[in-house]
N, C-alpha and C positions, 0 to 999 in steps of 0.2 A: 120892720124892715133892716135898721142899721142892727138892730142886736142879731136878727137871723142872720146875716151878712157876717156878723162877727165870731158867731158862732161856727158858722161852714168854714172858716179861718184860722181857726184856733187850732183843729187835729191836724191840717198839713204843714201849720208853722211848727208844730211841736215836733211831729215826723221829722221832718227839717233837721231840726236844732239835735234831736238826737242821733241822727247819719252823720251830722260834721262833728260833733263831738265822739263818737266810733273812729271818723277819722283822725280824730285829734291823738287819741289815743294809739293807733298804728302808728303816729306820725313820732311817737316818741324815740324809735328804733330807725329812723330815718335823718341822713343827713341834710338839714335844710328844712326849709318849710313847702316845699313843691307838692309833695303827696298832698299835707292838709288842704293846700289849694284846689288839688285837682279832685279830692273827694268832695268837698261842697260843692266844687260845680257840679259833681253827679248827682248829688241829693237835690241842689235847688234844681238841677234840668229834668230829674226823673219826677219830682212831685209837680212842677209847674206844668208837665207834658198831660198828665193825669188832670190835673184841674182841667186841664184846654178840655179836654175830651170828656169832661164829665155826662154833657147830654148828646154825646156818641152812643152807641150799643156796645156792651161789655166787650164783645168780642172783635171791635175795632181798635181796641183801644193797645191792646198790646201790640200787635204790629208795628203800629203808629210810633208806639214808646222804643222798639227795636229799632227802627229806621233813625230816630233820633237819637240813640246808644251810638249806632254805628258810627254817625258823625260827629259824636263829641267823643267817642274813643281814638277816631283817628286824629280828632285837633292835639288829645292827651299825650299820644305816643310819639307826635311829632314833635311834640313842645318837652316833652321828656328825653327826645333822641336828641334833640338839639342841645338841650343843658348836659348831657353825657357824652355829648361828641362821636353818639354814634352813626358809623355810615351805612348806607344803602337803601334801597328804595321803601317807599313806606308800606307795599304790600309785604315784603318780605319779613321787613321789622315786625309789623304786626302779625304775620302768620307764625314768626320764632316766640314773639311775646306771647301769643295763646295756645302755643302748645308747651313753651317751657315754662310759662308763668309759675304755677304751683311748685314745682321741684324745686326750680330757681328760689323764689320767695322762701322756702322753707332751710333751703342751702346756706342762703347768703350771708356772707358776714355782717355783725353790726358795726358800724352802724351802716345801713341801707344807702345804697347809691339809687336815687329816683330816677331809673331808667324804663324803657318799654316793658322789659319781663316783669319788672319789680312793681309796676303802677298798673298793668293793665289788670289783674285780679282784682285788687282793692275798687277800684273804680265800676269795673261789670256786679261785683258784689254789691255796691252802695247802689248801684242803679237799680237792682232788678230787686232789691230790699223797699226802694221807695218807691218802685210801680208797684208792689203787690200791698204794702202798708196803707197807700191812699185809695187804691182802688175797694180794699175790704172797709175800710171804714166810712170812706162816703158813700158807697153804694150799699152795702150790705148792713151801717150803723152799728158794726160789731168793733167798737174800740179795743177790747181786749183781746181779739184774736188778730187785730190788723197790728198792735204793738210785736206781734212773735217775729216777723222778720228785722226789726229794729234790735232787738235784744239778741236775735241770733249773730247780726252783724258786730255788735259791741264785744257777746263771749268771743266769736272768733279774733276780735282787735287784740282783746286781752289773753288771748292762748298762743296769737301770734308773737307779740311781746314776751312772754313768758319771764323769766329770770333778769332779761337784758336790759330792762329798766328800772328805776328806785320804785318801791313800792309805795300806793297815796291810794288814800279812798275816796281825794275829792271828784275824780273822774265817774267814780261810781255813784256817789252821792248824786252828781248832778242829774247823770241818766234818770235815775229813779225818781227823782224830783220831777223831770219832763215827763215820767212814763206817768205818777200819779196826777199832774197836771192834766193831763190830756185824758183820765180817764172821769176826773171832776169835772172839766169843763164841758165835755162830751156827752155827761150824764142828764137824763130826762128828770124834773121836777113834776112828779102828778101832783095836779091840783083837780078838786072839783068839777066837772063840766056842767054844772048848771049852781047858781044861789051865790056865786063867787064873783062880786065886782072885780073891775080890771084891776083897779088899786090894789086891791087884796090879796089877787093872786101874784102880781108885781113886787108886793111885801114879802109875799111865801118865797119867792124865788129868790131875792134879795136874802134872808134871812138864811137859807138854804146854800146859795154861796159863799157866806162870811163864815156860816158852821164849814163848810168844807176845807174853806182856806184857811181856817182857824188850823183846824185836824190838819192840815198838811204843814204846816209850820211846827206844829209840836211834832207833827214824826220826822221832820226836816232837823228840828233842833234835836230830839233826842239821838238818830242816827249819829249828827254830824258830833256829840260828844262822847258817844260810846266808840264809833269806830275806829278812832287812832288805838285807845288801849288793847280794844281786840284784837285788830290788826298786827300789834306788838305780841301779841302772844302766838301768835303762827309761826312757827320754825320753818315750816318744811318749805323748800324753796319748789317752784312752778314749775313744771316741767319744758325744758326748753327743745321748741319742733324741732332746730337745726341739729338736735341729736340723732333726729329720725332719718336723716338723711347720709348715705357712706358717701365720703370724702373722696374726691378722686385718687384714683391708684397711680403708684410710680413703679418703675420699673429698677433691676439692680443697680443700673448707672446713675439713675437720678437718687434713689435712696440713698447709695453709697459713692459719692461723684470721686471719692480718695482713689478709688483704684483706676481712675481715669489718669492720674498724673502722670505715670511710669509712662502711657502711653503719647502721651502729648510731650512728654519729654524727649522721647525718640523721633519726633516731627516737631522742633521749635519753631521753625518756620511757618508752619502753619497758621491760615488766618481765620481765625474767630470771629470777632466781632469788631465794630468800630466805635470807638468813643468819642464822646467831646465834653472835656472837662474843665474845670476853670482851676485846677490846681492838681498835682501830683497826689494819687489816692489809691485805695486798693477798692477794687469793685468785687461784691461778695457775690457768691454762687450759691452756696448751701450752707447751711451750721448743723453740725453733725454732732447729737447729745446724747445719744445714746451707745455703751458699749458692755460687748457681753463676751470679752474675751476673745473672739474671732474678729467680727466687724465692729467700725464704726456705724453709725446709721444716722438718717435725718429726724425718723420719727416724729414727723410734723402731723398735722392736720390743718388741711388748707381748705379754705371756703372761698367758694366766688365771692368776687370784691368788687366795689365798685374803685371811681376815682381815687376819692378818700380812702386812707388805710389807719385805723387806731394804731398808737402809739403802744409797742409790745410794754409788760409789766416791769420797772426798775430798767427801763430806756430811758439816759438823758439825752439832752439835745444841749450843744454849744453853739450850732449856726447850721445854715440851711446851704445844700449843696443841690444844684440843678446840673441834669445830664441828660445829653441824647447819644443813644445806644442804637447801634445798626444791628443787625444779626447776620454773621457770614459764613463762616463754616459750622459754627457752634450748632450742635443737636442735642435732642431731650427734651423736658418739659419745664427745667429751673429756667429762670430770669435771672439774668446779673443784673445787679444795680446796687451802686454805692450803699452801705450802711447807714440809720433805717430809712426804707422809704416810707414817705407819709402823702403821696399822690401819685400815678401813675397815669397818663395821657398815649392814648392812640395806639393801645391795647388791651384786653379784658383778661382781667388775671384773677387767680385764685390765691389765696394770702394767709400765711400761719403767724396768728399774732403773738404766740411764744419766743417765735426765733427772729421773725419781723423779715422772714422771706418771702420768695415770689414762684409761682409755678405760672406757666399759660396750658392750662389742661387740653389744648387741642396740639401742645408741640411747637417748637420752635420752627421757623421757616427761613430760609434765607433770603435778607431783604427789607425783614419786619423792621421797622425802626417805630419808636417810641421814645417816651420823655418823661425822666423822673425825678423828683422833687424829695431830697432826702433829708434826714435831721441827725447832721454830723454829731458826732460826738469827741471832742477830748479832754478828758478825765486829766485835771490838775496832778501834775506829777508830784507836786509840792506837800498834796495830801496823802500821797501813795504809802509812805514807809508808816505813817501811824493808822492804816484803815485797815478794820477788821474784815473777816467773812461771813456772809451770814451761815444761818444754819437749821435747822428743823426740814417740815414736810416741803417748804417752797424750793429748796437746793438739793431733796433727795434723788435727784430725776440728774444732777451734774456729780457726784458723789459717787453712783453706783459703779462697782465694776463687774465684770462676769466671773463666775467661779474660778476656784483653783487659782487664785494668782502664783506666778513661781516665787520660790521664796528667795531667788536673785533680783527680783525687783522689787520687792519688800525690804529687804536688807539695804538695798540702795537707798529708796528713797529715805528710809529711818538716816543714812549715814549723812544724805544731802540735807537732812531738815537737824540734824542733832546740833549744830553751834546756831542755827537761825529761829528764833523765837515767832518773831513777826511774821503773820501770812505774806507778806510784799517780799520780804528776806528769804523766804523759802522757794517762792515762784522764781526771783533772781538767780537763788544758787541752782533751780535746775538750769534755767536759761542758762547759764556762765559754764556749767559742766557738758552739756551738750554741744554748745558753739566751739569749747575749746578742745575736746575731746575725741570729737567725731568729724567724717569728711563727708562733702555734699558732692553726692555721683550720681548725675542722671541719666546713667546706665542700669543704676541698681534696680534689682527687680521689686514688682510692686508685693505689697502684703502687710498687714500689721494687727495680725493675732498675735496671744502671746509667744509662741514660737519665735515668729520673725521679730520682733521687739527685742529677745534675750538675743537670739544672734545678731542683731544689729550693735547690741549692747556690751555683749561680752563674745563674740564671736571672733575668730585669727582674723588679723588685716589681712594676710596673703591669703586668707580663703574666704574673701566675701564681706567679713565681718566688718565692724565699725564705719561703715559708709551705709549711705542712702537718701533718698530724697526728702523734699520736706514732706513726704506722705510720713516717713519713720518720724524723722523730728519732731513733727507736731505730735503724734498719735503718742511717743514715747514721753513727751513733755506730760501732754495731758493726763495718760496714764499715772504718772510719778507721780503728778498733782493732786489727784484725787486719793492717791495711796496718804498724802499729807493733810488731810482733810481740807484740799482747797476747791471750790467749784470750779470745773474747768469743764470744754467745751473745744472742741475743731470745727474750725472754718475753712471752706475752700472758695478760691476765687482767684483775682488776677491783680496785677500791678498794674498801673495805667499811669502816664505823663499827663499834663496838662495841656490843654489843646485837642484838637482834632486829629487822632492817632488811630492806626489799626493795632488792634490786642491779639497776640500769636501766642502759640501752644506753650511757647517758653517764656511766656510772663504769667503762666497756672502757678498759684501756690497756695501752699494749706498752713497754714498758722494757728497757733492755740489760744486761747483768750482765759482770764480768770475773772470772776465776779468778785468785785469790794462792794462794801455797803457804802452808799451815798456815792460812789463813783461808777456801778455799772458796769460792764464787760470791757475788761482791759485786755488789747492785745499784747504777746512778747513775740518774741525773734529769736528762736533758737539756734538759728542757722550761721556758721561760722562764717567770715570775712571772705571776700575773693583772695583765692591763693594763699590763706592761712595754714600755717602746716598746724598737723592734727597732735597734740602733747599725746604721749605713751599714757596708756591707763594707768593710774596708782594701784598697788596691791591691795590697799583695802577698800577700793571699789570694785575688785573682782571677784566673782562668787567661790564663798570657798568648795573645795574639792569633796567631793563626796566620800564620806566617810564608813570605811567596813569594819565590824567589828573582829577582832582575830578571832579563829575557832576556837572552841572548847579544847582542852587537852584530853586526848583520850589516852587510855586505860595501855601503859606499854606492853607490846604485846610480848608474850613467855619465850626464852630462847633456852635452848638445849646445851648443858654444859660443855664444854670442849671433851673430845674424845681421847680419852690416854690409850697412845696406841699399845700401850703394855698389855692392858686389858681386854685387848679384843684379841682373833685368832693368832696367832703365832706367824712370824715372818713367813711366808712360802706355803703356808698353808690355808688353802680354801673352805670353805665353808659349804658342807654338804646339802644335799637336798631334804635330808631332815632335818636340816638345823633352822628351818623356819622359812618365812616368806619376806620379800623383801619390801618393807614397809614405804620407803620414798617409792618406789618404781609405782606401786599401786595409789598413791596419792596424786604421784604427778599424773598418771594416766586419767584418774578419775576429776581432776582440777585442770586440767586440759578438755575435758569434755563438756564440764561445766560450763566453760568461757566460751567455747563453740556452739554449744547451745542457746547462751544468752545473745550472743553474735546475731546468731541468726533471727532470734528473735527481735532482736533490734532491729536489724534491716526489714524484717517482716512490717514490724512497729512502723518505721518510717515509711516503706512505700506503701502501705495500705493507707496510713495517715494521708500523705500529700497528695493522693489519689483522692481520696475522701473531699480536703480541700479543695483542689481543684474543680472536682463536679460540683461541689456546695457555690463555691462562686460563680463558675462562668454556667450553669445550668439550672440552677435554681431561686427562685425570688421575682422580684418583680424587674421589667428592664433597667430601672436603675440599679438595683441592686447588683445585677449581672456585668453593668458596664466600670462598676465600682470594683466589682470582683475582677474584672479584666485587669485593670491598672493594678492593682493590688499582686497581682501574677506578674505585672511586667515590673512593677518595683522586686518581688523577690528575686527575680531574675537578675537585676542588676546587680541587687548583694551577692547573689551567689557568684557572679563572673567576677565579682571585686569592684564592681563601679558603682556603688551606693549614691542614691540622689541625695544630694542636700535637703533640708525638710524644710527649708524658706523658698525654695523654688515654686514657682506657679505648673501649672500642668502643662502650657507650653514650651517652659523651659526643660523641663525634665523630659519631653519629646525630642528637644534638641540634645541634651545629655545625653537620653538613649540611642542616639544617633551617632554620637562621639564614642560610645560605649563600643556600638557595633562596628565600628570602622575597619575596613579591609587590613589584613596584618601583612605587612611585607617584609619578604625574606623567603626562604628556599619554600617555604609551606604556604606563601602568597595565596590569598583568596579574591578572588577579582569580583565577586557579586555583593550587591549594595543589601543592607537589611532593611527589610521592610519598615516604610516610613511609618510613625505613634502620631502623625499630627489630626488624622481621622480621629483616633481615639482619643488624644487630647480635647479634640472640641468637643466630642460627646461626654467626657466629662465634668466638662464646663457647663455645657447643657445639662447636666442633672443636678448642677449645684444652683444655676441663676436661673433656670426654667424648670424647676421640679414639677414633674407630670406629663413632661412632655414629650420623654421618651418612648417610643416604639421597640416591639421585638426585633423589628429588623436592624436596627439599631444597635440591641444587644447582640445581634448574634454578626453583625458586621466588628465590632468589638471583639467579639469572642475569637474571629479570623485572624483580625489583627496582631491580636495579642499572643496567639498562639504561635502564630507566622514568625515575629519577629522571635517570641523565646527560643523557638526552635534554631533559627538561624544564629544567634547568639548563642547559645550552647553549642553548636555544630562548629564555632570556630574557635572554641578553647582546646587545650589537647586532652588525649585520651585520660590521664590523670584527674585531670580538671574535671572532665564529662562523671568521672566517676563520682567523685568527690560531690558535683552537683546534686546526683541521681541520690544520694543515701546522706544528703545534709539535714540534720533535723531541723536546722534553722525556720524556715518557714510556720512549722509548728508552735512555736514558742516567739516569735517577735511579735511585739506588741504593735496594735493600729491605731493610731490617732484620727 
C-alpha cells in the first residue's frame, strides 16, 4: 500500500520540480525573486488541483482547474502590481496584462521588472503545463507523453532568456535528470504472474530499481563531465527575442531636440517643468550620438523597462541624486532626468541602455509627476590631463561624421590640435577657442548642418556670423572633436537650481561630452561668459580664399602692318569700282550677322530652358518634389531680384526675408500692394522635410499658386530694364542647389 502511494506521488512531485526549474531559468532575466516564487506557486497549485480531482471524471477537471487558475492569477497580479507600484483597479490591470503580456514580455528591457504584464504569461503557461502533464501521466499512464508540456515550458524559458544571461549547463542537466527519474520510477517491472513468490518479486523489483538508478547516475555523471567543454565550443549566440519587436517610434522633435532650442530661446519665460533637487545640477533630456552632416540625432533603441534600470556601459557613479519632477509645458516623449537614472517611480518608461535616456511611449502630459534616482558621475579632474580616449568598434559611433566635411572645418580642427597632443588638451583647445571668439545670441536661427556650422565659424560678424545659441556651440565642438579623434556627443537638457523651483525654456541648454578611458563621459562648456567680448578671429584660423589658376596664355592675334599712305592711292584719288571689293565692309557685315544670330540663339535657349525648368519643378513629380520646386523658384526669384536669402536661414526665416524683399517701394512710383505671403509655402516645405510622405496634390497646387503669385508681384516691382534682365538671365539654369 505504501509502495503504491509512493509510486503515485513520484510523478507529480517530479513534474512540479521540472515546472519550478523552468521558472528559475526564466527568473535569471528578472529583477528580484518574485517571478520564481509566483511560478513555483502556479506549479504547485496546478498539480495539487489535478491530484485532488483524480477520482472525478476527466471532463470536470479542466473547468475546476481554470477556476483555481483565475483565483491564483488575480492574487499574483495584485501582488506584482503592489510590488511595481502599478495603479488601477484589478480588472483593468488584469485585462491589460493578458492583452499586452506577450509583446511586452518580448520587448521589455533586461532586467525585467516583475509587474502584472510581465508575470501573467509565465504564470498561465506554467499552470497549463502542470495541468496537462499530471492528467496525461495519472490517467493515461503515459509518462513520456506527459512530460511534453514541461519540456515545452523549459524550452520557452531558455528561448526567452536568450543571450541576456550567462550560459550554464546545470539547469539543463537538472531538468534532464528529473525527466529520466520520472521515466524510471513510473516504469513497470513485469514479473511472471505465477510461480514466483512475493519475496522473489520484491527482489526483482529492487534489482531493477538499483540497475535503473545506477544507469541514471552514470548518464548524469557523463553529461556533467562532457557538457562544459561541449558548451564552450558553441560560439553562436542564441537569438534575442527582444529584437523581434520594433522599439517605439520618435517624431522629429524627439529624434533631434536640438532644433527646439531656438524656439525655447524666443520664449524664455515658458514653464516646462518643476524640479525638486538636492543641489544645483543639469537635467538631461536627450543624448544625440549620430551625425550625418545635416542633423544630430538620438539614434536610440528604447525598450520598455520597469522601475530598476541597468547602468549604461562605461558609465561611472560617484554618488546618488534623487529628484522629483512634475511636467508642465514640456511636450513630446522624452522624459527629463538627471544623468544617469537607475530607478524610476510613478511612471512607466522605455529606456535606452546605450545612452541612459528615458521616454514615455504614450507622451508627456501636464501634471505628470515621477521620482528618479540617478547615479551621478563627477570625474576626477586631476586624472583628465593624462587620460586617453578609447578606439575601436565600441567608439566608432562617436567618431563618425557625415560625408563631404568642409575643408575649412578640417583645417580649423588640425590647427587647434597641432600644439596639443593629449586628448584632454585638444578638447580644452576647442572649448577655449569657441568661448573666446564667438558670441552667444538667443536670437540666432536654428541649424547645425555643415553650412550652418561654417557660417557660424567663418561668416561675417556684421552679417549674422560668429554668433549662435548653445546649439551651434555644442554641435561645432562635437564635430571638431571628432575630427581630432575624440569620441564626442551632444546632450540637450536644462540647468536647474537646488530645491523646488520651476524650469523654464530659458534654462534649456545643449552641451558636448567627450569620453575618456576610466572616467566616462566628461561634459565641456564651450559657451562664453556673460558680457564677455568676443576676440577677433585670427588670420590663421580663417579659411583660405579659393585659388583659381590663371588662364592659359593664348596665341597672339596676328595684326596687319601699318599702312603706308604713300603706297596707297594718291591723295584725292578714289578707287574705282573696278579696283576691287571693300574687304573690311564685308567682314564687318558678316561678323555682325553672326553675333546677332548667336545672340538670338542664346535668348531662345534661355527662354526655352527656363520655361522647361519651371514646368519640371512645378508640374512634374510627387507632391513633395513639386513643393520643393516651388521653393526653388522663390529662391531663384530672390537672387534675380538682388536679394538672395542666406544659406543658414530656416524656411520660416526665408519667408520673412522674402516679405522684406517685396516690401512696397516708396517714392514717385510707389506701389501700395503687398506681395503674397510665403508662410504657407514655408510650412509646406517643413512638412516635406519632417513629415515625408504626408504631402498631397492639393498642398503641391497651393504651393505652386503661392510661389507664382509672389514671383509675379516681385518681378512687377522691378524697373523695366531689371525685368528684362530677369527674363533673359541664364542664372537659374546653372545655379547649384543643395
